[in-house]
GUVOSE-67128 format. One line per field, with one value per residue (C-alpha): x, y, z. Coordinates in steps of 0.1 Angstrom, whole numbers, plus 5000, padded with zeros to 4 digits. Example, Ala and Ser with C-alpha at 12.3 -4.5 7.8 and 13.67 -1.06 7.14 Angstrom:
! GUVOSE-67128
x c(5123  5137);
y c(4955  4989);
z c(5078  5071);
! end
This chain:
! GUVOSE-67128
x c(6001  5985  5954  5952  5992  6011  6035  6056  6082  6058  6046  6081  6100  6065  6057  6100  6098  6064  6082  6114  6096  6074  6111  6128  6095  6099  6138  6149  6113  6127  6156  6127  6101  6130  6141  6107  6096  6127  6121  6087  6093  6118  6093  6065  6084  6108  6085  6055  6050  6053  6024  5999  6016  6006  5970  5964  5973  5953  5925  5923  5930  5902  5882  5895  5890  5854  5842  5855  5848  5863  5842  5815  5834  5823  5836  5837  5801  5784  5759  5767  5776  5762  5731  5742  5734  5757  5784  5783  5783  5809  5832  5823  5829  5861  5880  5885  5860  5871  5889  5861  5833  5858  5878  5845  5836  5868  5890  5868  5875  5913  5909  5890  5917  5941  5923  5941  5952  5964  5927  5924  5915  5884  5870  5837  5859  5878  5843  5834  5869  5871  5840  5850  5885  5878  5854  5881  5898  5879  5861  5860  5897  5910  5893  5905  5939  5924  5904  5937  5951  5914  5904  5945  5934  5901  5912  5935  5908  5880  5894  5925  5912  5938  5943  5962  5944  5984  5989  6020  5996  5987  6013  6032  6021  6050  6071  6070  6086  6106  6064  6071  6105  6121  6101  6066  6080  6088  6057  6033  6058  6050  6017  6013  6035  6014  5982  5990  6002  5973  5951  5976  5965  5931  5940  5950  5926  5896  5913  5915  5880  5866  5884  5879  5841  5837  5858  5834  5803  5820  5838  5864  5898  5919  5947  5964  5936  5912  5929  5936  5902  5885  5918  5900  5869  5876  5900  5863  5847  5870  5886  5846  5831  5869  5863  5829  5842  5825  5792  5781  5811  5819  5785  5760  5782  5787  5753  5749  5771  5752  5722  5736  5750  5716  5702  5731  5725  5685  5696  5721  5700  5674  5691  5709  5699  5692  5685  5717  5743  5727  5738  5769  5775  5767  5791  5813  5813  5817  5847  5860  5853  5869  5901  5908  5936  5959  5940  5955  5985  5991  6026  6027  6068  6071  6062  6061  6035  6035  6000  5994  6026  6008  5977  5972  6002  5997  5965  5978  6005  5980  5953  5984  5985  5950  5953  5964  5934  5910  5918  5920  5887  5867  5881  5873  5836  5828  5828  5800  5800  5809  5846  5828  5802  5838  5847  5818  5808  5839  5833  5801  5800  5831  5839  5806  5794  5824  5818  5779  5793  5815  5792  5766  5791  5815  5789  5766  5801  5810  5771  5781  5812  5794  5768  5787  5769  5806  5841  5848  5881  5894  5885  5905  5932  5933  5916  5926  5902  5887  5873  5861  5841  5830  5819  5797  5784  5770  5750  5729  5695  5701  5736  5746  5729  5739  5778  5768  5761  5793  5810  5792  5793  5838  5837  5817  5836  5869  5857  5849  5878  5900  5882  5884  5922  5928  5909  5934  5965  5959  5949  5983  6004  5984  5994  5972  5941  5909  5884  5859  5872  5887  5915  5919  5899  5931  5952  5922  5925  5965  5965  5934  5952  5991  5968  5956  5990  6006  5979  5983  6022  6024  5997  6021  6049  6027  6037  6005  6020  6052  6034  6005  6035  6058  6026  6031  6068  6062  6035  6059  6070  6032  6036  6051  6030  6008  6027  6024  5988  5981  6006  5993  5958  5966  5985  5959  5931  5958  5960  5921  5918  5941  5924  5889  5885  5851  5827  5804  5832  5838  5799);
y c(8938  8959  8945  8954  8968  8957  8926  8940  8907  8894  8922  8937  8909  8896  8934  8934  8901  8907  8938  8920  8894  8926  8948  8912  8911  8948  8950  8915  8898  8870  8862  8860  8839  8816  8812  8804  8782  8764  8757  8748  8724  8711  8706  8692  8664  8657  8657  8659  8622  8644  8665  8634  8619  8647  8654  8615  8619  8650  8634  8603  8632  8647  8613  8604  8639  8643  8603  8604  8607  8635  8654  8661  8684  8721  8744  8774  8775  8802  8794  8794  8828  8823  8809  8778  8798  8826  8800  8780  8811  8831  8795  8786  8824  8827  8799  8792  8816  8836  8800  8782  8804  8809  8771  8751  8761  8758  8730  8704  8717  8713  8680  8672  8681  8663  8638  8617  8585  8585  8585  8592  8633  8648  8605  8596  8583  8620  8635  8612  8621  8654  8659  8637  8655  8683  8676  8650  8683  8704  8680  8671  8655  8692  8709  8682  8699  8729  8706  8696  8733  8747  8726  8734  8772  8765  8744  8773  8801  8781  8753  8764  8802  8817  8853  8850  8838  8827  8792  8794  8800  8768  8748  8750  8715  8707  8737  8743  8773  8781  8794  8825  8820  8825  8794  8809  8840  8821  8802  8835  8848  8819  8824  8854  8851  8826  8839  8864  8846  8826  8858  8871  8838  8847  8880  8867  8848  8875  8904  8894  8880  8912  8935  8908  8909  8950  8952  8925  8946  8983  8977  8997  8985  8963  8992  8993  9021  8996  8973  9001  9007  8971  8969  9002  8993  8961  8983  9000  8969  8948  8980  8988  8957  8953  8981  8973  8941  8906  8909  8940  8933  8896  8878  8905  8904  8866  8862  8888  8863  8836  8848  8864  8822  8812  8831  8824  8787  8790  8809  8780  8746  8763  8763  8726  8694  8689  8650  8643  8663  8643  8611  8622  8629  8600  8583  8613  8598  8559  8570  8585  8559  8534  8551  8565  8547  8565  8598  8600  8584  8583  8599  8585  8575  8558  8573  8605  8625  8653  8653  8643  8670  8699  8686  8672  8688  8722  8721  8704  8728  8762  8745  8746  8787  8785  8768  8797  8821  8793  8777  8809  8821  8789  8790  8821  8822  8784  8793  8774  8747  8708  8700  8676  8702  8721  8692  8682  8721  8722  8689  8696  8730  8734  8700  8687  8722  8729  8695  8705  8737  8716  8697  8721  8746  8720  8698  8726  8737  8702  8696  8729  8715  8674  8691  8713  8746  8761  8749  8760  8737  8754  8789  8780  8771  8805  8828  8811  8814  8848  8839  8805  8823  8851  8822  8806  8832  8844  8811  8819  8839  8875  8872  8908  8905  8872  8886  8918  8894  8871  8902  8909  8872  8879  8910  8897  8862  8880  8904  8873  8860  8887  8906  8875  8875  8906  8901  8865  8887  8919  8888  8873  8908  8918  8913  8897  8901  8877  8855  8879  8911  8927  8941  8978  8989  9008  8976  8960  8982  8988  8949  8952  8985  8959  8931  8959  8980  8943  8933  8965  8963  8929  8937  8964  8941  8917  8894  8873  8843  8845  8850  8823  8798  8820  8815  8776  8779  8800  8780  8747  8755  8754  8717  8715  8731  8707  8687  8703  8713  8674  8666  8694  8683  8647  8665  8685  8658  8635  8663  8669  8631  8624  8654  8648  8613  8605  8597  8629  8652  8644  8657);
z c(2595  2573  2545  2510  2509  2479  2482  2468  2466  2438  2421  2412  2403  2380  2362  2352  2340  2320  2312  2296  2280  2260  2253  2237  2214  2203  2197  2190  2176  2150  2179  2204  2180  2176  2210  2219  2195  2199  2238  2233  2206  2230  2256  2232  2219  2248  2282  2262  2283  2311  2303  2298  2331  2351  2334  2340  2374  2386  2369  2388  2421  2414  2412  2450  2460  2448  2456  2494  2525  2528  2497  2530  2542  2536  2527  2557  2581  2556  2539  2499  2492  2455  2440  2417  2387  2397  2408  2376  2355  2372  2368  2334  2320  2338  2323  2286  2276  2245  2233  2233  2221  2187  2188  2192  2155  2134  2154  2142  2111  2119  2125  2097  2075  2094  2118  2144  2146  2106  2097  2061  2058  2047  2045  2065  2096  2099  2103  2132  2150  2140  2159  2192  2197  2204  2229  2244  2253  2266  2289  2320  2312  2309  2336  2362  2362  2381  2407  2432  2435  2441  2468  2485  2486  2494  2526  2530  2531  2547  2565  2581  2576  2568  2550  2522  2486  2476  2461  2477  2508  2501  2490  2532  2541  2513  2518  2555  2568  2535  2524  2531  2521  2483  2474  2482  2468  2438  2429  2436  2407  2382  2389  2380  2350  2339  2344  2321  2293  2293  2290  2262  2244  2247  2237  2205  2197  2201  2186  2153  2147  2162  2142  2110  2117  2120  2084  2073  2083  2080  2050  2067  2058  2089  2110  2144  2148  2150  2167  2196  2195  2201  2230  2246  2244  2260  2283  2295  2298  2318  2343  2347  2362  2377  2396  2410  2422  2426  2432  2412  2385  2376  2386  2365  2336  2344  2341  2313  2293  2295  2291  2257  2247  2254  2234  2204  2207  2203  2165  2157  2170  2146  2120  2127  2125  2162  2154  2129  2157  2184  2168  2156  2197  2213  2184  2191  2235  2224  2204  2230  2256  2226  2220  2259  2265  2229  2236  2271  2266  2232  2223  2185  2191  2151  2130  2148  2134  2157  2161  2199  2207  2184  2202  2228  2242  2237  2251  2287  2284  2275  2300  2331  2324  2334  2369  2390  2383  2385  2417  2433  2414  2417  2460  2465  2449  2470  2501  2516  2497  2497  2484  2462  2454  2438  2425  2404  2396  2382  2362  2347  2345  2331  2312  2298  2295  2269  2255  2245  2231  2208  2200  2189  2174  2158  2144  2128  2112  2101  2087  2069  2054  2045  2028  2002  2014  2028  2021  2056  2054  2024  2039  2065  2051  2035  2052  2086  2113  2116  2075  2087  2115  2093  2065  2095  2104  2071  2070  2096  2096  2098  2097  2103  2137  2144  2134  2158  2191  2181  2185  2220  2233  2223  2241  2274  2275  2271  2298  2320  2318  2321  2351  2363  2363  2369  2403  2410  2401  2423  2450  2449  2448  2480  2514  2542  2519  2540  2516  2525  2511  2479  2469  2464  2434  2419  2417  2399  2370  2370  2361  2338  2321  2321  2302  2275  2270  2268  2236  2223  2218  2205  2181  2168  2161  2152  2183  2190  2177  2197  2232  2229  2222  2248  2270  2272  2277  2306  2322  2316  2354  2365  2366  2394  2410  2401  2421  2448  2449  2448  2477  2498  2494  2506  2529  2540  2544  2565  2594  2592  2598  2629  2638  2639  2643  2654  2623  2621  2617  2580  2576);
! end
């Protein structure tokens, strides 16, 4: 079969679904918004327990995979394709990057004004829980959902050596002969739509903040042409890096992204009460362990405050939409590593990395609020996260320069995320792609263009909030994909164990 040929059975229905969704939002925006919100409310309140349960199962599975004897198995016979630093940077920035750099500053403020577990708002205890809760959502528990699918894909690529970077191929131990039939095509179509929906959320977070900061620095008014210019600039960065490929584009962009982040962190450290934040962080870790059972499984069924549904379930639903890109991308860059290294690499570089960012940035925001320097909670309530971010950046030395650095960070984080997503989208929509090859360049740029045009269309009709919620609705079928991935990994391990009974087979 010809390599790099378009897989029309997945590409065409995926694009048609995306076009239909955009047309519905443009032609009947109010009806679409109502329908999406109704479905999402039904899913979160009636099946929120299922989202909570699947993440617990994924976490247990991840620990089992990482600590079992199968963890010693090396993915492929070659040496590591990337250095530890490059591998960690690509994996970290391919995930929830832009959400991290935005939410780490403002999310603790939401929890401060409306804390979990019925804690009194703005109280001393609320400050403690506000600092802790985001770290729970973004920490290793959140990243654990990616592990089973990542290992399933990596096993297919490097152990079974099948030339296909698609989740459906990794489901073969479960689907059997139906892998190349309707079930396989259905999984890949869900994967494509889910990836686009998840990245729409990232665009929805990033574009308004960049526009607000530009307006703050230049004095110009926010308008649709500014949004178009921002998206065009993003497309140039996305398209260029994606066109250059994995090594020349995404690898270098990810590395530059991390250097810029470290420089930004250094400035925050200079103006933050570091010892107080370290003290608060240790307390947050203690709170997390002390309340772990309720954090994982609490649904608040009696008082029905809606907090678990609006936050924990919402986040788990959103993170499900990133399972395909994180599984495919992490597997793609992990040739030569052991399964254990991949499992704990995602947990440490991803989960602990996010916790560290929330510890520092969230701690700084809470410090500004508690010290009375800035009423960030009030600004957030009146002007939204965009105004709150600007208010935080204005407290830094060389505020205008730091705003520019922050905009660059947003560009880089979203660029690496969407570059990685574009590459995985084209891989899913390409027939028989060997793990050592990359898809056709025109295909990469096409997906970058589709993402940009979708974002612009949504900005025109003001539908970003709808698509953020819609992406979570679209992600619901990925619960089934996560379960199938867990079963597939167990079947793959069992088959391997039967075929390799000698003790040294697991080295």
